[in-house]
Every structure is written in structure tokens, then in C-alpha cells.
N, C-alpha and C positions, 0 to 999 in steps of 0.2 A: 558399482558404477551402472549408470543407465544404459539401456539397449543402444540408444543412439551413440553414446561414447564408444561402445564396442564396434559399432558399424564404422565409426570414424577410423579407429585403430585398425581394423581389418582391410578397409579400403586402402590406408597407407602401406601396409605391408604388401598388398597385392600389386599396387602401382610400383613401389620400390622393386619388387621381384621382376615385374614386367620390363621395367626400364633396364634392370642389370642384365637381363638374358636376351634382350631383344637382338643382340649380335654377338654371337660367340667368336672367340679368338681361334684362328686356325691353328691346327696341330704343328704345322710347319713354320709357324711365325718365329721371327728372330727374337733374340733376347731383348733388343731394344724395343720392338713392338710389344712384347709381353711386359716388361718391367716399367717402361717409361711412355708407352704409347706412341712411339715414333717421334718424339719431341715436337708435338704439335699443339701444346697447351697454350691457349689464348690467355690474355689478362683477366676476363671475367671468369673463366673456368679455373685459372691458377687460384684466384682470390677465393671463390667459393669451395674449392677443394682444400686448400690449406686451412681456411678459417674453420671449416666443418670438421676436418680431420684433427686439428690441434686443439679443439675444445670438447674432448669427449667426457671430461670429468664432472659432468654437471651434478651428480650426487654429491661428490666431494666438495664442490663449490658451495652447494646447498648446506652441507654439513658445517663448513668452516664459517660461513655467514651466520648460521643459526647460533653457533657457539661463541663466535668472537666478533661478529658485526663487521663494520666498515674496514677493519684490517685485512679482511679478505682481499681487497683491492691492492693492499701494499704487500701481500704475502703471495698470492696467487695471480696477481695481475701485473703490477708495475714491473717486478723483476724480469718477467718474461717479455714485456714490451722493449725494455732496454736491451736485453740479449737478442731479441728479434731484429732490432734496429742495427745492432752491431753485425749481425749476420747479413742483413741486406747491404749495409755500406761496404763491408770488407770481403764477403764470401760469395754472395749471390751471383755475381758476374763471373767471377772466377770459376765457380763450380759449372756454370753453363758453358763457358768457353772451352772448359777442359774436354767436352765431348764424351764424357765417361757415363757410366750407368749407375755406380753406387760408391759409397765412401771407401770400401776395401779396394775398388779399382784405383783409387787415388793413392791408398797406401802402397799398393803393389808397384805403382809408378815411381814413387818417391823412394820407397824402401824396398821390400822384396815380398815374394808370396807368402813366406812365413808370417810377417806382419800383417798382411791382408787377411789371412785365415783367422789369426788371433783377433784382429779388429772385427771381422765378420762374426765371431763367436760372441764377442761382447754386444755387438749391435743386435744379433739375433735375439739375446736375452732381454735387451732394452725394448724391442719391439714386440715381445710376447705380450698380447693385450690382457693381462691378468685382471689389473684394475677395472677395466671396461667390461670385461666378462662378469666380474663381481658386480657391477652396477646393473648390467642387464638382468642378471639373476634376481637382484633386489627389486628392480622396477616391476618385473612380472610377479613377483611375490607379493609386492605391496598393493599393486593394482588389481590383480586377478586373483590372489589368494593361493597361487600355485606353489608347490614345494621349490626350494631354492634350485635344486638340481634340474628340474624340469624347465624353470625358467631360463636357466644357463643353456641348456641344450637348444630350446626353441629359438631363443634370441640369437645364439651363435649361428645356428642353421641359416636364419633369415639374413644374417649379416655376411655370411661367407659363401653361399652357394653361387651367387652370381659372380663373385670373385673367382671362384674355382672355373667357372665357365668362360668369363669374359676378360680376365686380366685387369690391367691398369685402366683401359678405356671404360670398362663397366663402372670401376670405382668413381671416375669423373663424371660420368653421366648422372649417377645417383647423387654425387655431391652437390650438384646444381639444385637438384630437387630438395635435398636435406637442408641445404643452406637457407633456402627460403622458408622451410617450415620451422626451423629452430627459431629464427627471428620472429616469425608470425606468432607462435605459441606464447613466447615470453613477452612480447609487446602487448598482446591481448591480456595476459594475466597481470601485467604492471598496471595497465590502465584500469582494469577491473578493481584491483585492490585499492588503487588511489581514489577512485571515484566512490567506492563503497565504504572505505574506512577513514579516508582522509589523507593528508600529505604528511610533511616532515613533523608537524606538531603531534599527530597521533603517534609516530614512532618515538618521539622524545618523551611522551607520557608513559609508554608501555614497555621500553626496552631498558635493560640494565645500563647504567651509567658508562660502563667500559665499552659498550657496543658502539658507541659514537666517537670513540677515541682512536687514534692512529694505530694503537698498539693492541687494543682488545684484551688487555690484561696479559699478554704474552711479553716475555723478556725481549729486550733489544737484540740480544745475540741470537735469539731463536729466529726472529724476523730477518736479521742479517745473514743467517745461514741459508735462508731461501733464495737470497740474492746471489749466492754462490751456487746453490743447486740450480738456479735458472740458467747458469752457464752451460748446463747440458743442451740448451738450445743450439749452441754453437756446434754440436755434433749430432743434432737431431735428424735421424734418417729420413723423416718425412719432409723436412725442409730440403734436404739435399735431393730427394727424389723429385720434388715439384720443380726444383731448379733445373735438374737435369732434363726434365720433360718439357720445359718452357720452350716456347717458339724461338725466342731471342733472349740474349742477356739482360736487355732492358726490361722485358717482361718479368723476369725473375726478380730483379731489384725492386721495381715498382710494385710488383705484386705483393711482396712482403710488407712494404711500407704501408699499402693500403689495407692489407690484413691487419696490421697493428691497430689501425683506427676502428676496424670492424670489431676486433676483440675488446677494444675499450668500451664501445657502445654496448656490447653484449654483457660485459662485466657490470656495467651499470645496471642493467635489467636483472641480471641473476643476483647480484648483491642486494639490490633494493628488495627483490621478492623474498630473499632469504631473511632480510630484516622483518619483513611483514610476517613471515611465518612465525618468527620468534615473538613478535608482539601480539599476534592473534592466537597461537597455539603454544603458550610458554612451557607446557609440560610434557612435550613429546618425549617418550622413553628413549627414542632413537633419532638423533638429529639427522642422520642419513636420509631419514624418511620426510624431511621438511617439505620438499616440493610435492611428492605424491600426497601428502597429508593435506596440502592445500587443494589438490585436484579432487580428493575424496571427500573432505569435509567443508570446503568453502565454495567452491565453483558450481555453477548450475550445469545441468546436463548439456552436453555439446561443447561447452567451454573445458570441462574435465577432460573429455576425449582429445581436445585439441592440445591441452597441456601434456597429456600422456604422450601424444605423437611428438610433441617438441622434445621431451625428455628422450624419447626412444631414438629419434633421428640423430640427436647430439651424440648419443653413445654409440649407435651403430655405425654411424659414419666414421668413427674412430676404430671400432673393432674391424670393420673390413679393411680399412688402410693398413693398420698396424699388422693384422693378420697376414695381409699380402707382403708387406715389407719383410716380415720374419720369414715368410715362405720363399721369396725371391732372394733373400740372404742366404738361407740355407742352400738353395739350389745353385745361385750364381757365384757366391762368394766363399762358400765352404766346399760343398761336394765338388763343383766344377774345378776347384783349384787342388784338390786332392785325388780326384778320380779321373783317369783318362777317358776321353770319349763322352764325357758328360754334356758337352755343348749340344749333341744331337738329342739328349734327352732333357733339355731344360724344362720343358712343359711338364713332363712326367715327375721330375724332382721337385719342382715348385709345388705341384699338388700334393706330394708327400709332405713337403714342408709346411703346407697349411694344415694338414692333419696333425703333424707332430706339434706345431706351435699352439694349436687349439687346445690339445689334450694337455700340454704343459700349462697353458694359461688357467685351465680349469683346476689343475692340482694347486697352482699358487693362490688361485682365488679362494680355495677352501682353506689354505694355510693362514693367509692374510684376510682378516675380515673389516679392514679399514682401507678405503681408497687412498687416503692421504698417505698412510703408512707405506703402500706400495710405491706411490710416487717418490716418496723421500727416500726409500730404500734403493730404488733404481738410480735415482739421481746421485745419490751418495757414493755409489760404488763405480757406476759407469762413467761418470764425469772425470774423475781423477784418472781412470785408465786411458781414455781416449782424447781428452781435451788437448793436451800438448802434441802428441803425435800428429793428430788430424789438423789442428789449427796451424801448426808450423809447416804442414805439408803444402798449405795454400798461401801462407803470408810469411813474411820474414826472410832474412838472409842466412840464418843459422839453422842447421838441421841436425838431427841425431842419426847415428848409423842404424842400420837394421838391428844389429844385436842390442844396442842401447834402447831402441824403440820397443823391442820386446821385453826388455828388463823394466822399462817404465810401465808398461801395461801391467805386467804380472805383479810387480812390486807395489805400485800405488793402488791398483784395484784390489789386490789382495789385502793390503793394509787396512783399507776402508771397509772391506768386507768383514774382516776379523773385529775392526772397531765397532762395526754396526752390531755384530753379534754379541759383544761384550755386555750389551744390556741384559742379556739372558744369564749372564754369569755373575753379575755383581749383586750384593745384597740389596743396594738401593734400587736396582732396576734401571740406572742411568748409565751412560757410556763412560769409559775410562776417562779420568781426569775432568769429567764433565764436559769433554770436547765433542762436538758433533763429528761423525765419522768422515764427512767429505773433506775435512780440513787435513788431517794427517796424510791422506792420499795425495792431496794436491801439493802439499809441501814437499813430499818425496818426489813427486812428478817434476816440480820446479827446480829442486835441487840437482836431480839427475841431468835435466836439460842444461841448467847452468855450467855443470862441470864436464859433461860428456858432449854437448853439441859442437858443431863445427861450422865455420863459414864456407859456404858453397859459392862457386863462381856463377855469375848471372847467366841465366839460361839453362842451368843444370837443375835436375830435380833435387 
């Protein structure tokens, strides 16, 4: 890269760090101040924070667009719009009106402390940002030629130091800055590619035929399974955290609906740029590198640095948020519930949780070398375990007892985990019976709910 590109990247990292540490959180701050910033999130801050946090998989989007074309929108876009809309319509206001801090707080209210701890453990592993740390290491390796491990460490430090010092408020301040940069970088990239190479006709001439179909060459069952995986949005801790932090219930609901429109626009930009990458650079050995390859081989100095920053902010805005969610889950929802006196050490335990989740994410990133595989594994295992207990704790007149909620989490999540691992035991390398792992777990969860749930009186949890 050119010197000016490195200057742009260095300036971004310096400004991000300055914004994050300009105001440190006090050691005697309450859990509400630390975890949700005192419930003061306005609509613009809500949208910027949620959009930037929930779109961290930029290299995964590039990989899928490069491999399978327009179907990226139907696999990694539309299912999540639908699930987010359901969250906005049925859960957002209820979450804010509950005046709670986390999902396990709700599980403790409706069920008991055991269910809350079990749910906290699942959410902790959901929030460990392995996929995004993998992407940070890949971006630093591709752009700067650094070893993967060095890129992981450097990127993770730049993403978590200000969280360690400033808590949730530091996240939100940086999200506003990162939101603007991620859109600016990809708008500039899209306009440059369209003006330099041409529009849709250019793509039609250069792309494989399947890239412009709805399925991209993948089976209908595979695409349908992503619509089920997207139900993980209904138990998404980042959504709940922003709703709990919103100034009013109306901000929570409207913020999610506006965020869906923002994601759709960004998906148009990223999918289009992925198609251009395939058309211009058809022989990339690693499709994960499609966007970095555009920066290094196609863009002029200055624009390459801007795209590099756009990729970095998209990933780092997610690493910091999920690292903090994992850390606060560890402190508030696991340690506090099993250790007496932990309320007075919430800051200390949160910082330890940040260290633990970061180390665990690094280990997982080294085991999984595909972003999409990590997303799929997380969604396939966590969604069956939590969907029914969490969803029915907010809506509906039928509830599970605490004992049956535990049974649901363990049996459905455990079955999906075993089913997922079956690909390593079969000769063909596929899952048992050719069935995606999320489906057996969800079936078990629904059967248990149908047989064991009870109708509760109005007003009771």
C-alpha cells in the first residue's frame, strides 16, 4: 500500500482510541451505568450503534458474494431483516419496559437463577467474537503482510482497550464515528468501480451465470436453513442490550426498524462490490480476500486506505461490542449469580471477562478458519437452546417451569452440538441424515414446550 494509505489507517486508529478513552468510567459506577450507559441511548445513537455492531462480518459477506453472487442477499441479508422486524414488532418495547439489564435477568425473573446462569453461559459463548477476530487477523495480514497472530493481537487491542476503560458509553461514542466511515468507504468503492468498469452489463458479461440467480448454485434447503438460523436474532444479546439502553421503548422499536433499512442499503453496496471483485479478479485463491484484493490491486492510493478503514471499522465495531457483551455476561450473569458479594466487584469481574472472552475468541479463530462456518455453528447450536425459553419469557400465555427450561436448553442445544459435530464422524463429511444441525435441536425444543408448558395467569411471569 502507498504511504498515504497507511497515514489514513493510522489516523483512524488514533482518532478511534481518543474517542474511546476521552472519558473513563468510574470504578464505583453501577451495573446499569457500566452495561447499558444509564439507559440514555437516543435514536441516532441507537441506530448507529446497532447497525455498526450487527454488521461485523464484512469478509464473510465478501466471501459469499464472490462465491455465490446475488444469493448473498437472500442468505445473509433478507432472513435477518425479517427476524429483526419480528424483534422490533414483538420484543423491542417489552424489553425496554422491563427495566432489566440483560437477557439472563429476564430468565431469572420468569424462571429462576439456575436458568439465568445456564442462559448466561450460552450467551457468553454466542458473544465471544471469534469470527470477527479471525477477520481482523486476516485484514491485517492481507493489507500489511503481518503474521496472522500479530494482526489478531494488534486489532484486538485497538478494539478492546477503550472498552476496558470506558464501558458501554465508550462503545457508543465510537459507533457513531465508525458508522459514518463504513458507509463512506463502500459508497466510494461502489461509485469508483461502476464508473471505471461499467454497470450491470459489465457484470453480466464477466460473472458465472449462477451468480445472478436467487440461489447462486446452492440448494433450496441450504438457503432455507439460513432463514431458521436467522431466528437467532430473536435471542441476539446486542439487540437486547441496545433496547435496554434506549431512552424510551419507542426509541427501541423505531431504532430497529430504521436499522433494517440501513442494513439493506449496506448489503446493496457490499454485494455489488463482491460481484465486481469476482468479475475483475476471477482467480483469487482465497475469496475471503475479495475486498482487500480490490484495495490492493484496483484502487488508487488514498481510496485504498479509505476502503481499508471501512473494512476495519466494520469489524472492530463488532469486536468491541461483542467482547463487552461477553465480559458483562461473565460478570453480571454468571459470576454475580454464583458468587456472593460480586455486585461490589462488577467492574473487576467485567474486565476479567473481557480478557477471558478475548483469549477464547483467539483459540476459536485458530480452529475455525472460515467466518461463515463460525456464524453457522453459533447459530445452529445457540438458537435451539435459547429461542423457546427466551421468546416465551416475553410473549405468549404459556410458560415452561424452571426445570423444563433447563431440560430444553441442555437437550436441544446438546443435540444440535452433537449433530453439528457429526460431520467429522461420517465418511461423506456431511451431517447425519443430511439434516442441518439446527433442525433437530429446534424440534426437540418445540416438542418439550408443547408437552411441558403450562398456561399462566395474566400478570404472572
